[in-house]
N, C-alpha and C positions, 0 to 999 in steps of 0.2 A: 741675474741671475737668483733665481728663487731659496727662500733660510733650507725650505729640505735639499735640494742641490746644491747649497755653499756648503753642508753641512757633509756630503758626502763626501767632496771634494776633502773636505778639512780631515775627514774620521778615517777614510779611505788606505791604502797598502796598494800601489802602484808597483810591477813588478816588471821589467824589461830585463836582457840581457840575449849573447849571442843563442845559438842552437843549443840544445841540451846542456849549459850552463847549470842546471837546477832549477830553474825560476817553478816548477809545478811543483815541484816534492816543498819547496822554501814554502810557496804558497799555503798547499794543502796545512807542512803545522805551523803558517801565520792563523790561518782557519780556526785549527783546534784551537791553540792557543789564543786566540780574539775572541774567537766567538763570531768571526764576523763571517757568511757566505763568501766561498771562493769561487769569481769568476771567471774562468777560462776561454780569452776570448774565440781563440782558433775552436771551438766549438761549436762557433756560428760558422762555419767554409761549409754544412752540409746540415744545420740543423733545419728539420721537414719543419716544412709550415707553421706547421699548426698540434698543439696537441692531443687531436684526437686521429692521427695519421703517425704521431708517434707512439701511444697506444698503441692502435693497430701493430705494427710493427714489432712493438714488445712481446706480443699474444703473438704473431708466429713465430719468433723465437724465441720465446718460453715455451710451444707447444712440440718445436723441433728438439730441443734439448732434451722435453721429457723421452720424444718415441725414440733415441739413442741410449736414456737411459732404463727403460724397459729390455732394448736390446739388448744391452750391456749386461741387465741382468740375470736374462734368460741363462748365456754365454757363460756366465758365469757359476750360475746352476749349473748346466751342462756339467761346465769343468770340475765342477764339484763331483761327479758320478764319477768321472772320465775315468778312475781306475778300475771302477767295476762294473764300467764297457769293454774296460780295456780285458779282462779276467775273464771276460764271459764270451768275446767276439767268435775266437776260435774254436770253444764249446758249441757254438751255438752256429756257426756257418762254414767255418775255418776260414784261409783264410783268402784262397782264391775266388770262396764263392761273393766273399763280404767285398772285394774289390771291384767283382761281377760287379753284385747290386750296389755298391754307391751307399746304404745304406746310415753305419757311422758314421759322422763328422769325424775326419782326422785331427789330431792336434793344431797340427800347421796353419790351416786355415783359419781355425777355429780361434789362436793366438791372433792372427793376422785383424781379424775381424776386432776384438777388443781390443788393441790397438788401433782401428779406424776409427771405433765409435769414440773412446776417450778423447780422441786426434777434436772429433765432430764436438762434443761435450762440451769440451776447451773454447775455440771456435765460436759454440755458443753465448756461452758465460761473457766472452769481450764483448763480443756481439749487446747484450742485454748491459752488461757497463755503459760502456757507450751510448745506450737509448736512453741509457738511465742518465746520463748525464744530460744529454737534450732536452730531455723530458724538464731535469729542474732548470737548467739554462731559458726554455720554454712559458716556464711560470716565471719568470724573473724578468722576462721581455718576452710579451706575448708577442707586438709588433716586430718584432727586431727584424730584417731582412737577413738568407742568406743569402750566399755568394751569387746562385744560383738567380734568387729572384732579386739582384743587381747587374745579370746579364752574367756573369761568370758565363764563357765557354770553353767545358772540357775540351774538345778540338783541336780548336787554340792554342792551348797550355798547351798540350805535346807535341802541337807542331812545334812551338817556339823553343821546344827542351830540344828533342832530336835537330832541329836547323842551327841555332845558337849557343845550346847549353845550357847551365841548369841557372845563371846570370838573366836569359831573356827570360826563364820560367818565373825568375824570378820577379822582375822588374813587373809579369804581365800580373802576377799575385799582389802586386803592392798596389795597384791601384784600390783593390776590392778590399785590402786589408787595412789604406787609409780612411775607406768609406765605412767601414765597420766600424774601424777606430770612433770616426766620429759620431756615427748611429752611437753607439756606447755610449759616450759621453753625453750626448743628447740628454738620454732619457734616464737614465745613473741616479737617481734620487734618492740613496741608501748608498751606509758605509758598509766596505767590501775587500775583498785583495781581487786587485786589479791584475789578472796573472794577461800580459801581453805573451804571442806566440813571438818565439827566437825572430822572424821575417819584421813582422811589424814593428822591435824594436829600433830596426838598424835600418840608415839611408845611405849606402854606398854610392854617391850623386853621379860621383865622375865614371865609374862601371857600368852605370846606369845607361851615362850617356856615349861610352865608347858602344855598347849594345844598339841603344838606337839610331848611331851611326852606320854602325852593319844593320840593320833593318831596311833601314831610308835607302839606302843603296845597293839594294839587291833587285835585281828585278823579277825576287819568285812573284809566281800571278797570285798563290794563293793571298798576299803578304799586301798586294795593289785590291785583291777582292776588300780584302778584312780592312777598310779603311781608318785605318788605326788612330787618323789623325780629328776622324770627327767620331768615332766612336769611346776614345780616351785619351785624356788631355798627357800627354807622357816629359810635357815641358812645365807639367807643373811639379812646383818644388815637398819633395817627396818630406824630407824632414821640417817647414813651417807647417803642414799640414798634423804632423805629429805634434810638434811644442805646443802649437793655437790648443790640440785637445790637450793639452797636460799639463799646460800655462797651469789653472786654478789650482792641481791639486798641494797640498803640502810633502806629501811623502811617494816621491818615485826614486822607488830603488833600484839601480844599474848592475845587477849580475855580475862581477870579473871571471873572465874563467881563472884556476889556480895558475900562478907561475911555474909550477913542479911539470905542467904538461898533461899529473892526474887528472883523467874528465869522468865522463861519460861515454859510454859508445856511439853514442847518439851523436855526441859533438864529435866525437873522434870521426865519425862516417861524415860531417858536413864539413870536413876542415877547408875546403876549397874558399866554399862560401863564409867560413866562417871571420877567415884572415880577412875576406873582405873587410866586412863588417868591425872587425877589431881595428883595421888601419885605417877605417873609415873616422872612428870617432866620435860620429856624432849622435848620436840618441846616447852618449852619454853625458851630454849639455841639457838634457832634458830632467839629468836627475838632482834630486836636492841630498841623495843619497846615495855611496857607492859602497857593492858588500863584495870579499873578495871571498871564491868560495873553496880556499882552498881549505883542505880534509874532509869533505862531508865526501869524497869516494876514495878505497882502497885502491892498490896496484892492480886489482885488479878489474876494476869498477863498480867494483861493488861498493855502498849506501853505509854511511852508517848515521845510523840514527840517533846518538846521540847529539850528532855533531851538525845535524842537521838542526834540533832542537834549539842548540848552545846559538845557532847561526837566527833563528828563530828572534829568542831571546831579547840578543844583542841588538835585534832592528829594530823590537818594540821598545827597549829600553830607550835608542839611539831616536827614533821618533819624539820618546818624549820629551829627553830633554832638549830637543830642536824647536817642540812645542814651545818650551818654558824660556832656553836661553838662547835660539837664534844660530844655534851653529849645524853649521854642517857635520855627518859625520860619515869619516871610511874604518871598515875594519878592513886589516888588511894584517891576514897570519894570527891574530885574535890582540890585533896593537891596534889601540885610532889615532889617529888623524883630522886634521880639520881637510875642507877639501880642497884650499888654497894648496898643500901641503903635496910636495913631490909624492907621483903612484910608484912607487917603485914595482916592476912587476920582473 
């Protein structure tokens, strides 16, 4: 390993854990506190192949947003003069004539249009954020393949979801998550906050085995035509791939769900998958540090920014202590334990 890559492994912080446990939120705060770039591995699932393509899509989305903003501005101006229009309508035409000619816009459809325009602008802002994120990641890794470039087939993923459920869907994605992680680690030669997707951090091997048995036992024509054993090696040990990819990193933080059950809506919505992931425990074995995210969510699933900042500071401090004293640290509800101690959930 060359010196740049060795330094990157040593100075980076890797975050892993179940879906919706707060990885990206904490990664953003760690990025602000350390000045290291936040690399979000999930961004490369659909990241366009080139910067030119990203710039082109961004220009289209921004143009669309400007169109909706102009339309909204016109409707707002119409709304401002609506009282004068209403007071003049009967004098000029009378109600019957007005309805017949349909000259004046009524309040109801205009209000509906305004709501539509605001919704469209909001959607454009989300797309702009997404493509700005793509742009940042593509600049960092110009030649990193996305799922499509690695052979991912959305129709196959959808078929597996419909026919065999979310675990089969996840198992299919897992092949690409593993390949993507290996490719990122291979290219990573600068320190960063590496934020792994929830699925990428979790390896429920036994559950995958059961799903695989069901797929192999089926007589479904689509599955036989798919030739899964020649396209993908489902028997490959997923955990070994992740462990090998992360073995040179000094700081791999596994985020644990809070024991009080208060967590994000995303975590709750993915409960079926998360239960399997958490019980498997495999992803914890790659950790040099474990962190309980208790307290960053209020009971209404709203975030506590102060707690996120505190947690970020604790991780940075623990990383420093570990580098100096060789101790692995766990944070559980603001208490510190060594990795050898029992973790009471």
